[in-house]
N, C-alpha and C positions, 0 to 999 in steps of 0.2 A: 323762898329759896335763899340761901346764902352761899356765896362764893369766897373763900379765902385762898390767897395765893402765897406760895412759898417756892423758893428754888433749893433743888436738892441736886448735887453733882451735875450741874448744868442744864438740869430740866425743870421746866416750869410746871409745878404741880398745882393743880386747882382742886381744893377740898370742896365738894359741893354738899350742903346739908339742906334737905328739905326736897319735896317733890318738884320734878321737872315737868310743868303743865303748861298748857295754853293760858294766858291771862297777864295781867299788869305785871306781875312779879315773877313771871314765869319764864318760859323756855328762850325769848328774846335775850334776856340778861346773860345767858350762856354764851349765845352768839356775839353779842356786844363785846363780852368780855375776851373771848378768843381773838375776834378781829383787832381789838386793842394790842393784845399780845403779839400779833403778827406784825402790826405797824411798829411795835417798838424793838423789833428784831428777834423775837422768841420764834424757834423754829421747833422745839421739842417740847410738846405738851402732854402732860399725864393728867387724866381726869379721875380724881378719886372719888368713886360713887358709893362708898360705904355708907354715906349718910342719907342715901336716896331710897326712900322705901317705895316710892311711887313715881312712875313716868307715864305719861299718856302718848297718843300717837303724834300730837305736836312736839312734844319733848322728844320723843324718838326722831322725829324729823329734824329737830334742831342738832341732835347729836350727829347725825349724818352730814347736815350742813357744815358743822364745825370741822368734821373730819375731812370733807371735800375741800373746805377753804384752806385748811392748813396743807393738805396735801398738794394743792394747786401752787402754794407758795414754798414748795420744796421741802416743807417740813413733815413732821410725824405726830399724830395724835392717837394715844393709846389709853385704855382703861384699866383700872385696878379697883378692888372692892366692889366687884359686881355682885349684888345679892342673888340669891337663887331664882327669885321671881324675875329679875332683870334678864339673867342668864337665860332662862326658860323663854322669855319674850325675843331675846336675840336670836335665839335658834329657830324659833316658830317663824320669824320674818327673815331668816336667812341672812341676818346681819352680823351673825357670829362669824361668818367667812370674811366680813368686811372688818371688823375691829380686832386689833390685838388686844386680848384681854388677860390679866394676870390676877393670881390670887394674893400676892404679896408685892409690896411696894418695892422691895429690894430686887425682885426678880423684873419688875416693870423697868426701874431705873437701869438695870443691867442690860436690858434688851436696847436701850438707846445706844450704848456704848459701842455696841457690836456692829 
């Protein structure tokens, strides 16, 4: 899994490429990245998951962890580019009610402004 970071309209966008799974290069990397963003003062985080073809239960747990961590710090974490497979998984696990998910980056960025 690779994570690249960019800032658009004051929102920190993390482009994730590759599976989010348990393992040396997996889910912990995402959590570490989110925690370092919070430490540097970022409060608005958008996860671009369009490059994520597969996510396992540990990866899903890491997404929830990241969401909770950001929320506790008074920030917001939202999702964009969620594949149909992941969208179905979020619905099955009832996490679709937890995460704000957007089809386009523009819509997601706009949601932070409101």
